[in-house]
SERO-98664 format. One record per residue: x negated, y, z of N, C-alpha, C in turn. Coordinates in steps of 0.2 Angstrom, whole numbers, plus 5000, padded with zeros to 4 digits. Layout:
residues N
XYZXYZXYZ;...
***
This chain:
residues 266
565456505139565256435140564856425147;564956375150564656365156563856335155;563456385156562756365156562356415159;561756405161561256455164560756465159;560456525160559856545156559256555160;558756515159558656465154559056405155;559256375150559656305151559256255155;559556225159559256175164559256105161;559656085157559656015154559856015147;559855955144560055945137560755965136;561155955140561855975139561956055138;561556085143561656155142561256185136;560756145134560356165128560856155122;561256105122561756095116562256145117;562456175122562956225123562756295120;562056305121561756365118561756355111;561556295108561556285101562256295098;562856275102563456285099563656355099;563456395104563556465103563256495097;562656475096562256505091562556485084;562756425083563056395077563656435075;564056445080564756475080564656555077;564156585080563956655078563656655071;563256615070562956615063563456605058;563856555059564356535054564856595053;565056625059565456685058565156745055;564456755056564156805053564056795045;563956735043563856725036564556735033;565156715036565756735033565856805032;565656845037565756915037565256945032;564656915031564256935025564556935019;564856875017565256875011565756925010;566156935016566656995016566357055014;565757075016565357135015565157135007;564957085005564757084998565357094993;565957064995566557074991566757154992;566757174998566957244999566457294995;565857274995565257314991565457314984;565657264981565757264974566357304972;566857304977567457344976567357414977;566857434981566757504982566257524976;565857484974565457504968565857514962;566357474961566857484956567257544956;567457554962567857624963567457684962;566857684964566357744962566157744955;566057684952565657694945566157704940;566757674940567257674935567657734935;567657774940567957844940567557894937;567757924932567357974928567258044930;567558054936567558124938566858144941;566458094943565858104946565858154951;566358154955566358204961565958174967;565858214972565458184977565758124981;566358124981566658064984566558004980;566458004973566257944969565657924971;565157964972564457944974564457914981;564957934986564957904992565157834992;565657824987565957754986565357714984;564957734979564357694976563857684982;563657734986563257724991563457674996;564057674998564357625003564357555000;564557554993564557484990563857454990;563257494989562657474989562457444996;562557485001562457475008562757405010;563357395008563757335010563457275006;563257285000562957224996562257204999;561857255000561157245003561257205010;561757235014561857205021562057135021;562557125016562857055015562257005013;561857025008561356985006560856965011;560657025015560157015020560356965025;561056965027561256925033561356855030;561456845023561556775021560856735021;560356775021559656735022559656705029;559556645030559656605036559256635042;558656665040558256695046558556755048;558856795044559156855046559756845050;560156795048560756775052560656755059;560056725060559856705067559656755071;559456815068559256875072559756915075;559756925082560256965085560357035082;559857065078559957125075560457125069;560557065067561057055062561757075064;561857065071562557095074562557165073;562057205075562057275075562157295067;561757265063561857285056562557275053;562857215055563557205053564057245056;563957265062564457315066564357385063;563757405061563657465058563957475051;563857415047564157415041564957415041;565257385046565957385047566157445049;565757485053565957545056565957595050;565457595046565457645040566057625035;566157565034566757545029567357565032;567457555039568057575042568257645042;567657685044567757755044567957785037;567657755032567757775025568457755023;568757695025569357675023569957715027;569757755032570257785036570157865035;569557885038569457965037569257975030;568857935026568657945019569357955015;569757905016570357905012570757965013;570757995019571158055021570858115016;570158115016569858175012569958165004;570058095002570158084995570858104994;571358094998572058114997572058184997;571758215002571758295002571458324996;571058294993570758324987571258324981;571758284982572258284977572258224972;571758184973571658124969572158064971;572458034967572957974969572557914972;572857894977572557834981572957774980;572657724976572957664975572957624981;573457594983573557544989573257584995;573457654996573257695001573357665008;574057645009574257625016573857565018;573857515013573457455014572757465016;572457515012571757525013571657555020;572057595022571957625029572057575034;572557525033572657475038572057425038;571757415032571157375032570557415036;570557475035570057515039570057515046;570757515049570857505056570557435058;570757385055570557315056569757315056;569457345051568757345051568357385057;568657435059568457475065568457425071;569057395072569157345078568557295077;568457265071567957215070567257235072;567157305070566457335071566357335079;566857355083566757365090566757295093;567157245091567057175093566357145092;566157155086565457125084564957165088;564957225089564457265093564457235101;565057225103565157195110564757135111;564757095106564457025106563657025106;563357085104562657085104562257075110;562457105116562057095122562057025124;562556985124562556915126562156875121;562256885115561856845110561056865110;560956925112560256945112559856915118;560256905124560056875130559956795128;560356765124560356695123559856675118;559656725113559256705108558556675109;558256695114557556665116557556595118;558156565120558256505122558556455117;558656475111558856425106558356385104;558456315104557956265102558156235096;557756235090557956205084558156135084;557856095088557956025089558756015091;558956055096559656045098560156075093;559956125090560356155084560456095079;559956065077559956015072560355955074;560255935081560655885084561455895083;561655955085562355975084562555975077;562155995073562355995065562455925063;561955885065562055815063562655775066;562855795072563455765076564055785072;564055845070564755875067564755875059;564255855056564155855049564755825046;565155855042565755835038566355815043;566355835049566855815054567455855052;567455915050568055955049568455925043;568155905038568455885032568555805032;568355775037568355705037569155685039;569355625036570055605038569955575045;570455595049570555565056570955505056;570655455059571055395060571055365067;571555345070571555315077570955265078;570555265083570055225085569355245083;569355305079568655325077568455375082;567855405081567555455086567855525085;568355525081568655595079569355595081;569655655084570355665085570555735082;571155745082571355815080571955835085;572055895086572655915090572755995088;573356015090573556085089573556125095;573356185095573356225101573256305099;573556345103573556415101573656435094;574056395091574256405084573756385079;573256355081572656335077572556255077;572256235072572056165072571356155075;571356105079570656085082570556015080;569855995080569655935080569155925085;569055865088568655845093568255785091;567555785092567055735090566755705097;566855645098566655615104565955585103;565455605107564755575108564755535114;564155495115564155455121564155505128;563855555128563855595134564155665134;564355685128564655755127565155745121;565655795121566055805115565955875112;566155875106566155945102566855955100;567156015101567756035098567656085093;567956075087567856125081568556155080;568556215078569156255075568956305070;569356345068569256395063568856365057;569256315055568956275049568256255049;568056235056567456205057566856255058;567056315059566556375060566456385067;566856365072566756375079566656315083;566156315087565956255091565956265098;566256215102566156215109565956145111;565356145115565156075118565356075125;565556015127565756005134565555935136;565355925142565255865146565955845149;565955785152566555755155566755805161;566255825165566555865171566855935169;566755955162566956015160567656015158;567955955157568655945154569155915159;569755945158570355915162570855905157;571255845157571755835152572355805155;572955835154573555825158574155825153;574455765153575055755149575655785153;576055825150576555865153577255845150;577255805145577955785142577855765135;578455755132578455745125578855805121;578555815115578855875111579555845109;580055895109580755885108580755865100;581155805099581255775093580555755089;580155735093579455725090579155665095;578655625092578355575096577655605099;577555675097576955705099576955725107;576455725110576355745117576255815118;576455845123576255915126575755895131;575155935130574555925135574255985137;574155985143573756045146573056025146;572656075143571856055143571556115146;571056095150570556145153569856125150;569556165146568956155143568456205145;568056185150567656235153568056285157;568056355155568356405158569056425154;569156385148569756405144570356355146;570956385147571556345148571956355143;572256295140572756305134573256245134;573756255131574256205130574156185123;574256115122574156085115574656035114;574656005108575055945107574655905102;574755835103574355785100574755725100;574555675095574855615095574655575101;575055525104574955485109574255445109;574155425102573555385101572855425103;572855485100572355535101572255555109;572855555112572755575119572455515123;572655455122572455395125571655385123;571455405117570755405115570355445119;570655515120570255565124570155545131;570755515134570755495141570255435142;570155385137569755335138569055365138;568855405133568155435133568055475140;568555505143568355535149568255485155;568455425154568355375159567655335157;567355355152566655325151566655275145;567255265142567255225136566955255130;566355265129566055305124566055275117;566055315112566055295105565455325102;564955285099564355315097564355315089;564355375086564355375079563755335075;563955305070563455275066562855315064;562255285065561655325062561455385066;561755395072561655455076561155445081;560655485082560155485087560055545090;560155555097560055615101559355635101;559155695101558455715102558255705109;558655695114558455675121559155655125;559055605129559555585133559855635138;560555635138560855685143560855655150;
***
């Protein structure tokens, strides 16, 4: 996202808040995944009666994943950049066990249920561990500049937006891009786009956005639209009503949500 550190104005502070909220929601989703994998690992180790060393490894990994997931689900822990390192470490251990560990399990002569699928899951976990680790330096640099008031403002602005019914003329539109569903919430001086079932946020001001109609979809009334949102460029399709609504907002015809008060003017 386009902002400087420390953030220079209210819009940049909201962009920092959007990055924080996206990461926090993603981490909490990953924490629930760790808890589920932890229970599965515990079951795999506990219910096998051989009590070989590998069974105890399953139990140890299960306990680690459970504790890691529960720790991150605490709101204070999810906000801490160290949670990224903990999550990446847990994914690394799980990924190694589901690849290298499964190899030793098979070599010991024990039958491996869903062996191929587990190895594939292990590879994906290793990739996710690397991706999570790579995001740590940027978030660690961002963390000191997160202001709770702006996080709260963004939460209020988007509360219920993903599940809300979208109707022409409201402050909410939807469109499709990159194979995903997006929603955009219009505020007086900025807009918020949401995707990934409302877990990813992007805040943008009018200067950050370019919207260009490039034609109509074949056998459809929907429009093909090129969108530049800060540094991201993508092709989208949306209804003509929502396109005109977005264009009107870009021209300064704002829509103020009911009962919403900004913490500071932009």
